[in-house]
C-alpha beads as a LAMMPS data file, in Angstrom:
LAMMPS data file: protein, C-alpha beads

200 atoms
199 bonds

1 atom types
1 bond types

-500.0 500.0 xlo xhi
-500.0 500.0 ylo yhi
-500.0 500.0 zlo zhi

Masses

1 110.0

Atoms # bond

1 1 1 311.770 422.501 370.067
2 1 1 312.446 420.385 366.985
3 1 1 309.572 419.700 364.672
4 1 1 307.973 416.241 365.007
5 1 1 309.142 413.709 362.472
6 1 1 306.500 412.640 359.950
7 1 1 305.124 409.169 360.464
8 1 1 305.848 406.581 357.790
9 1 1 302.781 404.527 358.665
10 1 1 299.792 405.027 356.462
11 1 1 296.194 405.223 357.642
12 1 1 294.619 401.986 358.868
13 1 1 292.196 400.538 356.369
14 1 1 289.628 398.287 358.085
15 1 1 288.558 396.656 354.816
16 1 1 292.106 395.330 354.259
17 1 1 292.682 394.016 357.775
18 1 1 293.113 390.253 358.078
19 1 1 293.912 388.153 361.176
20 1 1 297.592 387.223 361.349
21 1 1 298.386 383.771 360.024
22 1 1 301.497 381.722 360.412
23 1 1 304.116 382.077 357.713
24 1 1 306.135 378.965 358.621
25 1 1 305.515 376.142 356.174
26 1 1 305.301 372.779 357.931
27 1 1 304.861 369.767 355.677
28 1 1 305.379 367.013 358.297
29 1 1 304.026 368.231 361.656
30 1 1 305.595 366.595 364.696
31 1 1 302.517 366.891 366.916
32 1 1 299.214 365.061 367.230
33 1 1 295.712 366.485 367.582
34 1 1 293.064 364.233 369.118
35 1 1 289.437 365.009 368.329
36 1 1 287.170 364.314 371.316
37 1 1 283.592 363.125 371.152
38 1 1 281.425 365.875 372.640
39 1 1 277.744 364.878 372.234
40 1 1 276.465 367.731 374.439
41 1 1 278.323 370.504 372.579
42 1 1 276.739 372.515 369.748
43 1 1 277.332 371.180 366.217
44 1 1 279.553 374.142 365.339
45 1 1 282.022 373.400 368.174
46 1 1 284.788 370.813 368.331
47 1 1 287.237 369.937 371.116
48 1 1 290.809 368.710 370.628
49 1 1 293.575 367.422 372.873
50 1 1 296.655 369.353 371.835
51 1 1 300.302 369.529 372.937
52 1 1 301.137 371.965 375.700
53 1 1 303.278 374.130 373.407
54 1 1 300.512 374.623 370.796
55 1 1 298.762 378.010 370.997
56 1 1 295.492 379.307 369.588
57 1 1 296.983 380.891 366.458
58 1 1 298.790 377.650 365.601
59 1 1 295.562 375.668 365.849
60 1 1 293.623 378.147 363.697
61 1 1 296.365 378.213 361.073
62 1 1 296.673 374.395 361.067
63 1 1 292.940 373.753 360.608
64 1 1 292.556 376.443 357.946
65 1 1 295.501 375.423 355.749
66 1 1 295.009 371.669 356.078
67 1 1 291.218 371.216 356.202
68 1 1 289.927 374.618 355.097
69 1 1 288.077 375.151 358.400
70 1 1 287.431 378.773 359.312
71 1 1 287.710 379.113 363.078
72 1 1 285.855 382.010 364.676
73 1 1 287.192 381.635 368.235
74 1 1 289.331 379.275 370.308
75 1 1 289.071 378.517 374.018
76 1 1 291.797 376.574 375.777
77 1 1 292.504 375.301 379.273
78 1 1 295.107 373.074 380.917
79 1 1 293.813 370.160 382.982
80 1 1 296.165 368.900 385.688
81 1 1 296.478 365.127 386.013
82 1 1 295.817 363.282 389.257
83 1 1 298.655 362.211 391.493
84 1 1 299.334 358.478 391.213
85 1 1 301.724 355.908 392.590
86 1 1 304.750 354.765 390.623
87 1 1 305.739 355.979 387.181
88 1 1 304.148 354.179 384.209
89 1 1 306.562 351.939 382.370
90 1 1 308.985 351.599 385.290
91 1 1 311.074 348.422 385.365
92 1 1 310.684 347.871 389.107
93 1 1 307.386 348.862 390.762
94 1 1 307.846 351.374 393.578
95 1 1 304.686 351.666 395.676
96 1 1 304.069 354.808 397.721
97 1 1 306.300 356.797 395.328
98 1 1 304.010 359.601 394.212
99 1 1 304.128 360.860 390.653
100 1 1 302.064 363.426 388.734
101 1 1 301.690 362.711 384.997
102 1 1 301.949 365.457 382.412
103 1 1 299.067 367.915 382.236
104 1 1 296.471 367.749 379.471
105 1 1 295.673 370.724 377.250
106 1 1 292.275 370.948 375.553
107 1 1 291.132 373.459 372.956
108 1 1 287.559 374.093 371.832
109 1 1 287.017 375.833 368.506
110 1 1 283.911 377.599 367.254
111 1 1 283.078 377.281 363.561
112 1 1 280.487 379.121 361.461
113 1 1 276.945 377.827 361.787
114 1 1 276.830 377.365 358.030
115 1 1 279.356 374.494 358.222
116 1 1 278.424 372.345 361.233
117 1 1 280.381 369.226 362.160
118 1 1 278.561 366.052 363.196
119 1 1 280.651 363.358 364.843
120 1 1 280.200 359.822 363.435
121 1 1 277.993 357.422 365.377
122 1 1 279.641 355.462 368.193
123 1 1 280.461 351.818 367.348
124 1 1 278.474 349.057 369.051
125 1 1 280.682 346.066 368.193
126 1 1 284.160 346.279 369.787
127 1 1 285.353 342.851 368.635
128 1 1 287.962 344.215 366.173
129 1 1 289.615 346.131 369.044
130 1 1 289.551 343.208 371.521
131 1 1 287.852 345.240 374.249
132 1 1 287.268 342.261 376.570
133 1 1 290.983 341.485 376.836
134 1 1 291.739 345.126 377.598
135 1 1 289.097 345.247 380.356
136 1 1 290.448 342.081 381.976
137 1 1 293.982 343.495 381.885
138 1 1 292.797 346.740 383.500
139 1 1 290.996 344.833 386.271
140 1 1 294.105 342.751 386.985
141 1 1 296.258 345.900 387.083
142 1 1 293.865 347.619 389.487
143 1 1 293.873 344.613 391.832
144 1 1 297.677 344.544 391.771
145 1 1 297.913 348.280 392.503
146 1 1 295.390 347.930 395.328
147 1 1 297.405 345.106 396.889
148 1 1 300.585 347.224 396.653
149 1 1 298.958 350.326 398.176
150 1 1 298.856 351.606 401.721
151 1 1 296.492 348.820 402.849
152 1 1 298.161 346.152 400.751
153 1 1 299.688 344.259 403.678
154 1 1 296.345 344.015 405.482
155 1 1 294.118 342.976 402.575
156 1 1 293.449 339.194 402.740
157 1 1 293.972 337.236 399.558
158 1 1 290.965 335.533 398.044
159 1 1 292.697 332.176 397.496
160 1 1 293.772 331.715 401.139
161 1 1 291.844 330.033 403.938
162 1 1 290.387 332.117 406.710
163 1 1 291.184 331.537 410.368
164 1 1 287.685 330.177 410.945
165 1 1 288.088 327.490 408.275
166 1 1 291.482 326.473 409.635
167 1 1 290.091 326.241 413.188
168 1 1 287.192 324.044 412.015
169 1 1 289.605 321.670 410.273
170 1 1 291.666 321.358 413.443
171 1 1 288.599 320.689 415.641
172 1 1 287.230 318.044 413.281
173 1 1 290.587 316.299 413.075
174 1 1 290.982 316.806 409.331
175 1 1 294.350 318.443 409.826
176 1 1 296.978 317.991 412.490
177 1 1 298.371 321.081 414.156
178 1 1 302.025 321.925 413.646
179 1 1 304.077 325.085 414.246
180 1 1 304.112 327.497 411.368
181 1 1 307.873 327.884 411.336
182 1 1 308.213 324.273 410.190
183 1 1 306.637 325.133 406.832
184 1 1 309.196 327.850 406.056
185 1 1 312.816 327.800 405.034
186 1 1 315.631 329.646 406.749
187 1 1 315.662 332.203 403.914
188 1 1 311.995 333.081 404.478
189 1 1 310.579 330.992 401.613
190 1 1 308.070 328.149 401.770
191 1 1 309.676 324.746 401.610
192 1 1 309.692 323.178 398.184
193 1 1 309.948 326.446 396.238
194 1 1 312.670 326.958 393.658
195 1 1 315.595 328.773 395.238
196 1 1 314.987 327.556 398.811
197 1 1 318.146 327.313 400.851
198 1 1 319.274 325.179 403.719
199 1 1 316.559 323.363 405.622
200 1 1 314.446 322.050 402.751

Bonds

1 1 1 2
2 1 2 3
3 1 3 4
4 1 4 5
5 1 5 6
6 1 6 7
7 1 7 8
8 1 8 9
9 1 9 10
10 1 10 11
11 1 11 12
12 1 12 13
13 1 13 14
14 1 14 15
15 1 15 16
16 1 16 17
17 1 17 18
18 1 18 19
19 1 19 20
20 1 20 21
21 1 21 22
22 1 22 23
23 1 23 24
24 1 24 25
25 1 25 26
26 1 26 27
27 1 27 28
28 1 28 29
29 1 29 30
30 1 30 31
31 1 31 32
32 1 32 33
33 1 33 34
34 1 34 35
35 1 35 36
36 1 36 37
37 1 37 38
38 1 38 39
39 1 39 40
40 1 40 41
41 1 41 42
42 1 42 43
43 1 43 44
44 1 44 45
45 1 45 46
46 1 46 47
47 1 47 48
48 1 48 49
49 1 49 50
50 1 50 51
51 1 51 52
52 1 52 53
53 1 53 54
54 1 54 55
55 1 55 56
56 1 56 57
57 1 57 58
58 1 58 59
59 1 59 60
60 1 60 61
61 1 61 62
62 1 62 63
63 1 63 64
64 1 64 65
65 1 65 66
66 1 66 67
67 1 67 68
68 1 68 69
69 1 69 70
70 1 70 71
71 1 71 72
72 1 72 73
73 1 73 74
74 1 74 75
75 1 75 76
76 1 76 77
77 1 77 78
78 1 78 79
79 1 79 80
80 1 80 81
81 1 81 82
82 1 82 83
83 1 83 84
84 1 84 85
85 1 85 86
86 1 86 87
87 1 87 88
88 1 88 89
89 1 89 90
90 1 90 91
91 1 91 92
92 1 92 93
93 1 93 94
94 1 94 95
95 1 95 96
96 1 96 97
97 1 97 98
98 1 98 99
99 1 99 100
100 1 100 101
101 1 101 102
102 1 102 103
103 1 103 104
104 1 104 105
105 1 105 106
106 1 106 107
107 1 107 108
108 1 108 109
109 1 109 110
110 1 110 111
111 1 111 112
112 1 112 113
113 1 113 114
114 1 114 115
115 1 115 116
116 1 116 117
117 1 117 118
118 1 118 119
119 1 119 120
120 1 120 121
121 1 121 122
122 1 122 123
123 1 123 124
124 1 124 125
125 1 125 126
126 1 126 127
127 1 127 128
128 1 128 129
129 1 129 130
130 1 130 131
131 1 131 132
132 1 132 133
133 1 133 134
134 1 134 135
135 1 135 136
136 1 136 137
137 1 137 138
138 1 138 139
139 1 139 140
140 1 140 141
141 1 141 142
142 1 142 143
143 1 143 144
144 1 144 145
145 1 145 146
146 1 146 147
147 1 147 148
148 1 148 149
149 1 149 150
150 1 150 151
151 1 151 152
152 1 152 153
153 1 153 154
154 1 154 155
155 1 155 156
156 1 156 157
157 1 157 158
158 1 158 159
159 1 159 160
160 1 160 161
161 1 161 162
162 1 162 163
163 1 163 164
164 1 164 165
165 1 165 166
166 1 166 167
167 1 167 168
168 1 168 169
169 1 169 170
170 1 170 171
171 1 171 172
172 1 172 173
173 1 173 174
174 1 174 175
175 1 175 176
176 1 176 177
177 1 177 178
178 1 178 179
179 1 179 180
180 1 180 181
181 1 181 182
182 1 182 183
183 1 183 184
184 1 184 185
185 1 185 186
186 1 186 187
187 1 187 188
188 1 188 189
189 1 189 190
190 1 190 191
191 1 191 192
192 1 192 193
193 1 193 194
194 1 194 195
195 1 195 196
196 1 196 197
197 1 197 198
198 1 198 199
199 1 199 200
């Protein structure tokens, strides 16, 4: 049998071992890291929302070279988004067309206890961000989505009269009864609306 070839690798020296770090120099990163407020987490832990393609070594290398943060460990998980109706930003709304948004990836890093991170206090005045207008817009959007949902055709509108009120007006003589088809155009629009066809 031939003699074994000598190995070119030298002995492993534990005192010279360092964790691998990225060698690619990125001056203008094309991704965004979002720091989350985690009041119940220890002061030496921080949680970020990261892109799906970012791995643990990339996050450690990014924080160390940019902010000088030494990361001891990284934990990551992918959170699936809930199924919703209609795609956001669509030109024409399409109810009952189910769509699942992109998943969310979160990473939690552990830093040394000697350099804790304390998140700034939460603001109490939201006037510069116009929070009231945003809340009203969200409420209007939720009402519109609820009306376009599965029960949208059976949900009564708040500005219309109920059958009881209409019956009371007829019994008291405040309003004369007339067939309902007389109030509508041939094209299915109320008379007097813009775009009504023959019969107005």
